[in-house]
Every structure is written in C-alpha cells, then in structure tokens.
MDTraj code that builds the backbone (N, CA, C; nanometers):
import mdtraj as md
import numpy as np

residues = "MET SER ASN LYS LYS VAL VAL LEU GLY ILE ALA ALA GLY VAL ALA ALA LEU ALA VAL VAL GLY VAL MET LEU LYS ARG LYS GLY TYR LEU ASP ARG ALA CYS GLU LYS ALA GLU GLU LEU GLY LYS ASP LEU ARG ASN LYS TYR LYS ASP VAL LYS GLU SER ALA ARG ARG LYS PHE ASP GLU VAL VAL HIS LYS GLY GLY GLU ILE ALA ASP ASN MET LYS ASN LYS ALA GLU ASN THR ALA LYS ASN ILE ASP PRO ALA ILE ASN".split()
xyz = np.array([
    [-0.5229, -5.5989, 0.1959],
    [-0.3864, -5.6411, 0.2162],
    [-0.3392, -5.5842, 0.3496],
    [-0.2774, -5.6664, 0.4277],
    [-0.2341, -5.6226, 0.5595],
    [-0.0960, -5.5569, 0.5509],
    [-0.0660, -5.4833, 0.6545],
    [0.0633, -5.4155, 0.6615],
    [0.1785, -5.5149, 0.6611],
    [0.1554, -5.6301, 0.7211],
    [0.2599, -5.7323, 0.7289],
    [0.2988, -5.7794, 0.5889],
    [0.2002, -5.7979, 0.5024],
    [0.2276, -5.8417, 0.3651],
    [0.3018, -5.7339, 0.2857],
    [0.2649, -5.6089, 0.3080],
    [0.3330, -5.4979, 0.2390],
    [0.4788, -5.4925, 0.2810],
    [0.5047, -5.5015, 0.4097],
    [0.6424, -5.4972, 0.4611],
    [0.7222, -5.6147, 0.4069],
    [0.6634, -5.7344, 0.4050],
    [0.7329, -5.8516, 0.3514],
    [0.7615, -5.8357, 0.2018],
    [0.6679, -5.7782, 0.1287],
    [0.6885, -5.7551, -0.0147],
    [0.8023, -5.6582, -0.0409],
    [0.8043, -5.5513, 0.0362],
    [0.9127, -5.4524, 0.0214],
    [1.0462, -5.5142, 0.0586],
    [1.0510, -5.5901, 0.1653],
    [1.1756, -5.6541, 0.2083],
    [1.2241, -5.7532, 0.1030],
    [1.1326, -5.8291, 0.0433],
    [1.1710, -5.9239, -0.0614],
    [1.2265, -5.8502, -0.1832],
    [1.1656, -5.7391, -0.2182],
    [1.2145, -5.6593, -0.3315],
    [1.3537, -5.6045, -0.3064],
    [1.3776, -5.5534, -0.1869],
    [1.5098, -5.5000, -0.1512],
    [1.6136, -5.6112, -0.1541],
    [1.5773, -5.7269, -0.1023],
    [1.6710, -5.8395, -0.1014],
    [1.7044, -5.8832, -0.2441],
    [1.6046, -5.8878, -0.3296],
    [1.6276, -5.9272, -0.4686],
    [1.7194, -5.8274, -0.5388],
    [1.6965, -5.6986, -0.5161],
    [1.7836, -5.5969, -0.5767],
    [1.9265, -5.6083, -0.5243],
    [1.9424, -5.6396, -0.3968],
    [2.0762, -5.6558, -0.3402],
    [2.1481, -5.7731, -0.4061],
    [2.0777, -5.8830, -0.4257],
    [2.1387, -6.0004, -0.4891],
    [2.1779, -5.9679, -0.6329],
    [2.0895, -5.9023, -0.7054],
    [2.1206, -5.8650, -0.8444],
    [2.2391, -5.7690, -0.8484],
    [2.2448, -5.6757, -0.7552],
    [2.3567, -5.5817, -0.7493],
    [2.4889, -5.6512, -0.7249],
    [2.4900, -5.7467, -0.6353],
    [2.6131, -5.8222, -0.6066],
    [2.6554, -5.9012, -0.7292],
    [2.5594, -5.9641, -0.7958],
    [2.5925, -6.0427, -0.9156],
    [2.6482, -5.9533, -1.0271],
    [2.5869, -5.8381, -1.0465],
    [2.6349, -5.7461, -1.1502],
    [2.7743, -5.6939, -1.1177],
    [2.7992, -5.6674, -0.9922],
    [2.9304, -5.6180, -0.9501],
    [3.0375, -5.7233, -0.9745],
    [3.0085, -5.8492, -0.9433],
    [3.1073, -5.9564, -0.9629],
    [3.1391, -5.9775, -1.1097],
    [3.0404, -5.9645, -1.1947],
    [3.0626, -5.9864, -1.3380],
    [3.1188, -5.8624, -1.4081],
    [3.1219, -5.7494, -1.3399],
    [3.1793, -5.6285, -1.3981],
    [3.0808, -5.5440, -1.4762],
    [2.9553, -5.5851, -1.4820],
    [2.8565, -5.5071, -1.5557],
    [2.8307, -5.3720, -1.4900],
    [2.8359, -5.3701, -1.3606],
    [2.8074, -5.2480, -1.2869],
    [2.9138, -5.1417, -1.3145],
    [3.0403, -5.1847, -1.3263],
    [3.1481, -5.0902, -1.3557],
    [3.1292, -5.0282, -1.4937],
    [3.0944, -5.1104, -1.5912],
    [3.0714, -5.0584, -1.7263],
    [2.9529, -4.9639, -1.7291],
    [2.8507, -4.9975, -1.6543],
    [2.7334, -4.9100, -1.6491],
    [2.7703, -4.7753, -1.5876],
    [2.8543, -4.7774, -1.4835],
    [2.8983, -4.6522, -1.4208],
    [2.9824, -4.5693, -1.5168],
    [3.0700, -4.6353, -1.5918],
    [3.1522, -4.5641, -1.6893],
    [3.0653, -4.4997, -1.7972],
    [2.9668, -4.5749, -1.8454],
    [2.8775, -4.5205, -1.9476],
    [2.7958, -4.4043, -1.8923],
    [2.7546, -4.4144, -1.7676],
    [2.6794, -4.3055, -1.7056],
    [2.7667, -4.1807, -1.6941],
    [2.8944, -4.1983, -1.6594],
    [2.9855, -4.0840, -1.6512],
    [3.0062, -4.0202, -1.7882],
    [3.0219, -4.1037, -1.8924],
    [3.0371, -4.0516, -2.0286],
    [2.9126, -3.9734, -2.0699],
    [2.7966, -4.0290, -2.0392],
    [2.6718, -3.9621, -2.0727],
    [2.6627, -3.8282, -1.9999],
    [2.7026, -3.8259, -1.8736],
    [2.7022, -3.7017, -1.7965],
    [2.7937, -3.5968, -1.8576],
    [2.9116, -3.6384, -1.9015],
    [3.0044, -3.5449, -1.9646],
    [2.9482, -3.4924, -2.0963],
    [2.8876, -3.5828, -2.1749],
    [2.8274, -3.5403, -2.3016],
    [2.7152, -3.4396, -2.2784],
    [2.6307, -3.4693, -2.1816],
    [2.5207, -3.3773, -2.1516],
    [2.5730, -3.2430, -2.1026],
    [2.6767, -3.2455, -2.0203],
    [2.7354, -3.1210, -1.9701],
    [2.7895, -3.0375, -2.0863],
    [2.8587, -3.1036, -2.1813],
    [2.9132, -3.0315, -2.2962],
    [2.8028, -2.9759, -2.3847],
    [2.6970, -3.0545, -2.4066],
    [2.5857, -3.0068, -2.4887],
    [2.5169, -2.8891, -2.4222],
    [2.4970, -2.8957, -2.2907],
    [2.4354, -2.7857, -2.2179],
    [2.5213, -2.6600, -2.2293],
    [2.6524, -2.6779, -2.2185],
    [2.7436, -2.5644, -2.2287],
    [2.7346, -2.5016, -2.3679],
    [2.7295, -2.5850, -2.4721],
    [2.7187, -2.5342, -2.6086],
    [2.5870, -2.4596, -2.6297],
    [2.4779, -2.5170, -2.5790],
    [2.3469, -2.4523, -2.5949],
    [2.3444, -2.3197, -2.5194],
    [2.4029, -2.3182, -2.4010],
    [2.4058, -2.1965, -2.3199],
    [2.4859, -2.0870, -2.3901],
    [2.6005, -2.1230, -2.4453],
    [2.6824, -2.0244, -2.5165],
    [2.6107, -1.9738, -2.6407],
    [2.5456, -2.0625, -2.7131],
    [2.4717, -2.0235, -2.8320],
    [2.3578, -1.9280, -2.7963],
    [2.2858, -1.9594, -2.6893],
    [2.1757, -1.8731, -2.6463],
    [2.2283, -1.7361, -2.6034],
    [2.3418, -1.7355, -2.5355],
    [2.4002, -1.6076, -2.4930],
    [2.4409, -1.5228, -2.6142],
    [2.5012, -1.5871, -2.7163],
    [2.5385, -1.5125, -2.8378],
    [2.4153, -1.4566, -2.9077],
    [2.3113, -1.5389, -2.9209],
    [2.1878, -1.4932, -2.9854],
    [2.1268, -1.3774, -2.9079],
    [2.1258, -1.3872, -2.7752],
    [2.0711, -1.2801, -2.6930],
    [2.1483, -1.1507, -2.7142],
    [2.2815, -1.1600, -2.7156],
    [2.3633, -1.0409, -2.7379],
    [2.3365, -0.9808, -2.8756],
    [2.3196, -1.0673, -2.9778],
    [2.2880, -1.0182, -3.1116],
    [2.1546, -0.9448, -3.1131],
    [2.0559, -1.0013, -3.0475],
    [1.9227, -0.9395, -3.0446],
    [1.9275, -0.8064, -2.9717],
    [1.9990, -0.8001, -2.8608],
    [2.0104, -0.6753, -2.7852],
    [2.0802, -0.5693, -2.8705],
    [2.1874, -0.6091, -2.9384],
    [2.2606, -0.5144, -3.0233],
    [2.1715, -0.4642, -3.1368],
    [2.1020, -0.5568, -3.2031],
    [2.0132, -0.5202, -3.3137],
    [1.9001, -0.4307, -3.2639],
    [1.8450, -0.4613, -3.1466],
    [1.7396, -0.3777, -3.0891],
    [1.7898, -0.2372, -3.0599],
    [1.9131, -0.2257, -3.0114],
    [1.9719, -0.0933, -2.9877],
    [1.9877, -0.0150, -3.1165],
    [2.0301, -0.0822, -3.2231],
    [2.0436, -0.0154, -3.3524],
    [1.9083, 0.0329, -3.4034],
    [1.8076, -0.0510, -3.3918],
    [1.6735, -0.0127, -3.4372],
    [1.6218, 0.1053, -3.3558],
    [1.6428, 0.1029, -3.2259],
    [1.5979, 0.2135, -3.1404],
    [1.6694, 0.3429, -3.1780],
    [1.7993, 0.3370, -3.2037],
    [1.8734, 0.4563, -3.2449],
    [1.8231, 0.5097, -3.3784],
    [1.7984, 0.4203, -3.4727],
    [1.7454, 0.4632, -3.6031],
    [1.6098, 0.5296, -3.5885],
    [1.5221, 0.4717, -3.5082],
    [1.3891, 0.5292, -3.4881],
    [1.3982, 0.6652, -3.4195],
    [1.4896, 0.6789, -3.3257],
    [1.5074, 0.8060, -3.2559],
    [1.5541, 0.9136, -3.3540],
    [1.6523, 0.8770, -3.4385],
    [1.7022, 0.9734, -3.5375],
    [1.5935, 1.0132, -3.6358],
    [1.5144, 0.9153, -3.6816],
    [1.4055, 0.9467, -3.7744],
    [1.3018, 1.0362, -3.7084],
    [1.2709, 1.0109, -3.5820],
    [1.1736, 1.0932, -3.5101],
    [1.2260, 1.2360, -3.4941],
    [1.3539, 1.2491, -3.4617],
    [1.4117, 1.3832, -3.4478],
    [1.4118, 1.4572, -3.5809],
    [1.4484, 1.3898, -3.6885],
    [1.4483, 1.4526, -3.8211],
    [1.3076, 1.4913, -3.8636],
    [1.2114, 1.4058, -3.8367],
    [1.0719, 1.4352, -3.8716],
    [1.0230, 1.5535, -3.7922],
    [1.0561, 1.5619, -3.6651],
    [1.0139, 1.6738, -3.5816],
    [1.0746, 1.8051, -3.6310],
    [1.1988, 1.8015, -3.6763],
    [1.2631, 1.9217, -3.7280],
    [1.1997, 1.9666, -3.8588],
    [1.1620, 1.8711, -3.9425],
    [1.1048, 1.9042, -4.0722],
    [0.9598, 1.9500, -4.0638],
    [0.8892, 1.9120, -3.9611],
    [0.7484, 1.9486, -3.9500],
    [0.7344, 2.0962, -3.9175],
    [0.7992, 2.1426, -3.8150],
    [0.7870, 2.2828, -3.7747],
    [0.9192, 2.3329, -3.7205],
    [0.9983, 2.3951, -3.8068],
    [1.1295, 2.4432, -3.7607],
    [1.1198, 2.5500, -3.6529],
    [1.0070, 2.6195, -3.6417],
    [0.9940, 2.7244, -3.5408],
    [0.9856, 2.6661, -3.3996],
    [0.9413, 2.5419, -3.3860],
    [0.9296, 2.4814, -3.2549],
    [1.0691, 2.4543, -3.1978],
    [1.1614, 2.4129, -3.2812],
    [1.2959, 2.3791, -3.2346],
    [1.3745, 2.5033, -3.2288],
])
top = md.Topology()
chain = top.add_chain()
for i, resn in enumerate(residues, 1):
    res = top.add_residue(resn, chain, resSeq=i)
    for name in ("N", "CA", "C"):
        top.add_atom(name, md.element.get_by_symbol(name[0]), res)
traj = md.Trajectory(xyz[None], top)
C-alpha cells in the first residue's frame, strides 16, 4: 500500500467523522451525549470520593487498632520481664 492511499484513507475517515458530527449536532444528539458524559463524570467523582473516604476511615481504624495491640504487647512484655527475675529490675 502506498503512502498516497494511506493519506487518502485517513482524509476520508476524518471527513466522514466531520459529517457525522455536524449531523449529530443539528439533531441535538451531541448535546445529550455531552450532558450524559457530564452526569457520568459527576457520578464517578462522587463514587471516587466515597471510596477514598472509606479507605481513609479503614486505614485510621487499622492504625488505631495496631497501636492498641502494640501497647498491649509492650505491657505484657514488661510484666513478664518483671515476673521472671525481680532482681534484674
């Protein structure tokens, strides 16, 4: 296939898309599609925000729970050390 045929094919495709775009704009389909795309964008933004907030809450819960577990283990280790050999402390 020669370069000339490729260029002509691309130009024909662009022209066809331009004609379809003009027709859709005149009939109002393009406006409705844009409105639906905006609604979809808003929905996705809200869902992302909800997921992000949920993940942040879960992370905070895990960090808090991990801190509690670490404190409990530290206290148990200190108590065990005291009970093993009181002369060391």
